[in-house]
Wavefront OBJ file of the C-alpha trace (Angstrom):
o trace
v -6.208 3.598 -28.911
v -3.484 2.238 -27.017
v -1.713 4.877 -25.218
v 1.748 4.229 -24.094
v 4.654 5.206 -22.095
v 8.397 3.970 -23.588
v 11.439 4.066 -21.112
v 14.725 3.165 -21.904
v 18.189 4.887 -21.099
v 19.613 4.510 -24.830
v 18.308 6.896 -27.131
v 19.117 4.564 -30.318
v 16.861 2.052 -28.542
v 13.989 4.590 -27.685
v 13.974 5.593 -31.370
v 13.789 1.981 -32.860
v 11.430 1.040 -30.755
v 9.210 3.595 -31.459
v 9.502 3.467 -35.139
v 8.355 -0.139 -34.304
v 5.407 0.722 -32.679
v 4.591 3.710 -35.197
v 3.789 0.748 -37.789
v 0.574 -0.138 -35.502
v -2.130 2.881 -36.055
v -3.708 1.418 -33.159
v -0.727 2.141 -30.518
v 0.387 6.037 -29.665
v 3.742 6.666 -27.671
v 2.512 9.478 -25.189
v 5.678 9.854 -23.229
v 9.571 8.613 -23.216
v 11.696 8.545 -20.067
v 15.286 8.058 -19.981
v 15.661 6.748 -16.634
v 13.365 5.139 -13.997
v 12.465 7.855 -11.678
v 11.297 9.581 -14.477
v 9.335 6.804 -16.342
v 7.332 6.708 -12.661
v 6.602 10.258 -12.973
v 5.032 10.264 -15.982
v 3.222 6.921 -15.522
v 1.494 9.088 -12.712
v 1.067 12.151 -15.038
v 0.025 10.532 -18.235
v -1.618 7.041 -16.748
v -1.046 5.385 -20.090
v -2.410 2.052 -20.616
v 0.674 0.604 -21.360
v 4.202 1.533 -19.838
v 7.400 -0.357 -21.289
v 10.563 -0.752 -19.158
v 13.982 -1.140 -19.882
v 15.374 -3.252 -17.050
v 18.545 -1.813 -16.852
v 18.055 2.205 -16.440
v 19.760 4.873 -14.291
v 18.646 6.330 -10.930
v 15.678 3.573 -10.354
v 16.062 0.349 -12.910
v 13.158 -1.001 -14.713
v 12.264 -3.746 -11.933
v 12.031 -1.129 -9.187
v 10.050 1.070 -11.650
v 7.450 -1.412 -12.306
v 6.970 -2.075 -8.793
v 6.381 1.838 -8.144
v 4.025 2.270 -10.869
v 2.043 -0.726 -10.264
v 1.307 0.747 -6.989
v 0.773 4.367 -8.100
v -1.380 3.834 -10.974
v -2.783 0.098 -11.021
v -4.587 0.469 -14.285
v -1.275 0.920 -16.032
v -0.154 -2.492 -17.300
v 3.708 -2.858 -17.043
v 5.783 -4.938 -20.013
v 9.534 -5.163 -19.569
v 11.649 -4.811 -22.634
v 15.072 -5.810 -22.133
v 18.222 -7.976 -23.565
v 18.263 -9.998 -20.684
v 16.106 -13.067 -19.278
v 17.914 -14.530 -16.896
v 15.309 -16.362 -13.863
v 16.090 -13.251 -11.412
v 14.745 -10.739 -13.419
v 11.688 -13.092 -14.953
v 10.731 -13.594 -11.105
v 11.107 -10.381 -10.118
v 9.419 -8.316 -13.077
v 6.249 -10.793 -12.349
v 6.364 -10.765 -8.941
v 6.689 -6.622 -9.093
v 3.176 -6.948 -11.161
v 4.375 -6.807 -14.714
v 2.626 -8.763 -17.054
v 4.361 -8.813 -20.405
v 8.107 -9.775 -20.773
v 9.688 -9.009 -23.879
v 13.406 -9.486 -25.687
v 14.840 -6.356 -27.536
v 16.044 -9.365 -29.653
v 12.785 -10.678 -30.515
v 10.792 -10.342 -33.581
v 8.921 -6.942 -34.298
v 5.743 -8.488 -34.357
v 6.177 -9.645 -30.659
v 6.735 -5.938 -29.591
v 3.331 -5.341 -31.163
v 1.649 -8.169 -30.008
v 2.688 -8.024 -26.825
v 1.921 -4.361 -26.105
v -1.403 -5.327 -27.591
v -2.009 -8.639 -25.467
v -0.956 -6.676 -21.904
v -3.336 -3.610 -22.792
v -6.252 -6.022 -23.574
v -5.532 -7.377 -19.760
v -3.913 -10.324 -20.889
v -0.183 -11.246 -20.589
v 2.564 -11.971 -22.833
v 5.756 -13.745 -22.399
v 8.355 -13.775 -25.298
v 8.573 -17.202 -26.705
v 12.138 -17.124 -25.772
v 11.440 -16.512 -22.075
v 8.314 -18.886 -22.231
v 10.796 -21.753 -23.331
v 12.864 -20.738 -20.785
v 10.388 -20.882 -18.205
v 8.828 -24.045 -19.325
v 12.402 -25.625 -19.160
v 13.621 -24.598 -15.574
v 10.016 -26.003 -14.426
v 10.754 -29.218 -16.239
v 12.093 -31.347 -13.440
v 9.674 -29.999 -10.559
v 6.449 -30.540 -13.015
v 4.909 -33.233 -11.263
v 5.057 -31.612 -7.461
v 4.277 -28.204 -8.668
v 1.692 -29.890 -11.185
v -0.145 -31.520 -7.857
v 0.216 -28.368 -6.071
v -1.264 -26.351 -8.565
v -4.149 -29.134 -8.839
v -4.913 -28.434 -5.136
v -4.856 -25.173 -5.336
v -7.341 -25.182 -8.323
v -9.516 -27.412 -6.427
v -10.790 -25.016 -4.494
v -12.192 -22.772 -7.376
v -15.435 -23.286 -8.888
v -16.252 -24.830 -12.057
v -16.662 -21.948 -13.840
v -13.612 -20.462 -12.693
v -11.146 -23.138 -13.385
v -12.654 -22.647 -16.925
v -11.938 -19.293 -17.217
v -8.438 -19.759 -15.556
v -7.610 -21.915 -18.099
v -8.753 -19.032 -20.466
v -6.247 -17.024 -18.856
v -3.727 -19.251 -19.150
v -3.946 -19.357 -22.788
v -3.228 -15.880 -23.042
v -6.994 -14.529 -23.657
v -8.006 -11.395 -22.667
v -10.999 -10.428 -20.511
v -12.928 -9.700 -23.818
v -12.025 -12.650 -25.610
v -12.779 -14.861 -22.407
v -16.347 -13.167 -22.435
v -16.990 -13.811 -26.521
v -15.822 -17.372 -25.682
v -18.295 -18.221 -22.647
v -21.075 -15.864 -23.818
v -20.409 -13.709 -20.724
v -20.491 -9.890 -20.524
v -16.990 -8.518 -19.826
v -17.676 -7.272 -16.354
v -18.655 -10.533 -15.175
v -15.204 -12.106 -16.525
v -13.132 -9.310 -14.569
v -15.311 -10.255 -11.371
v -14.323 -14.083 -12.211
v -10.649 -13.027 -12.789
v -10.413 -11.089 -9.369
v -12.091 -13.833 -7.598
v -9.114 -16.250 -9.056
v -6.732 -14.150 -8.059
v -7.988 -14.164 -4.829
v -8.662 -17.589 -4.305
v -4.971 -18.631 -5.578
v -3.194 -15.845 -3.593
v -1.562 -14.445 -6.619
v -1.004 -10.940 -7.868
v -1.420 -10.993 -11.446
v -2.774 -12.667 -14.551
v 0.869 -14.001 -15.365
v 1.150 -16.065 -12.034
v -2.420 -17.345 -12.610
v -1.529 -18.555 -15.868
v 1.379 -20.380 -14.607
v -0.400 -22.567 -12.155
v -3.568 -23.094 -14.844
v -0.506 -24.689 -16.756
v 0.801 -26.655 -13.734
v -2.454 -27.486 -13.009
v -3.121 -28.808 -16.543
v -5.881 -26.714 -17.343
v -4.222 -25.162 -20.675
l 1 2 3 4 5 6 7 8 9 10 11 12 13 14 15 16 17 18 19 20 21 22 23 24 25 26 27 28 29 30 31 32 33 34 35 36 37 38 39 40 41 42 43 44 45 46 47 48 49 50 51 52 53 54 55 56 57 58 59 60 61 62 63 64 65 66 67 68 69 70 71 72 73 74 75 76 77 78 79 80 81 82 83 84 85 86 87 88 89 90 91 92 93 94 95 96 97 98 99 100 101 102 103 104 105 106 107 108 109 110 111 112 113 114 115 116 117 118 119 120 121 122 123 124 125 126 127 128 129 130 131 132 133 134 135 136 137 138 139 140 141 142 143 144 145 146 147 148 149 150 151 152 153 154 155 156 157 158 159 160 161 162 163 164 165 166 167 168 169 170 171 172 173 174 175 176 177 178 179 180 181 182 183 184 185 186 187 188 189 190 191 192 193 194 195 196 197 198 199 200 201 202 203 204 205 206 207 208 209 210 211 212 213 214 215
């Protein structure tokens, strides 16, 4: 069962999101918050598997709440749920430790798939957000590709293989099954990859994987 905290200052939005989540028997909403400060406190109290934060909330916005929650309870994965897809929001959310970025205007399936992906240790970007990121990187792709390849060259062959699967959105369990490894070994590889690349989370590692052509 995936235990989830939902934070949004709009009561109707929370009700709608909760109704979508209720269609998946494997997801349980264990707490709700109407502002960012309350959301962080509830993450500390409930230690959910996933915290789903709106970006624009009173007292503490979702981006700051994400950063505080990740510092306080690093085992809780954070996904952002918003109507906004501007570069600044995406960059700060990913830099703050979020591993999911979902749009309220997206298909309900994206919400369920995103929650399951981040709960399993993977990453999920709404297709609209992913397309925007790819388009934004387009003009710099060759330069970034060369830089990314230089960074991944420092990894072992097995680490590059695991990184490619992280970039493809696979969870640790899925990577373990694909490579016939135990999940603990995959976790160790992922930690070594993050350290080797100098990145904070799987989303940032996945971006390097795409830039390096490993996916």
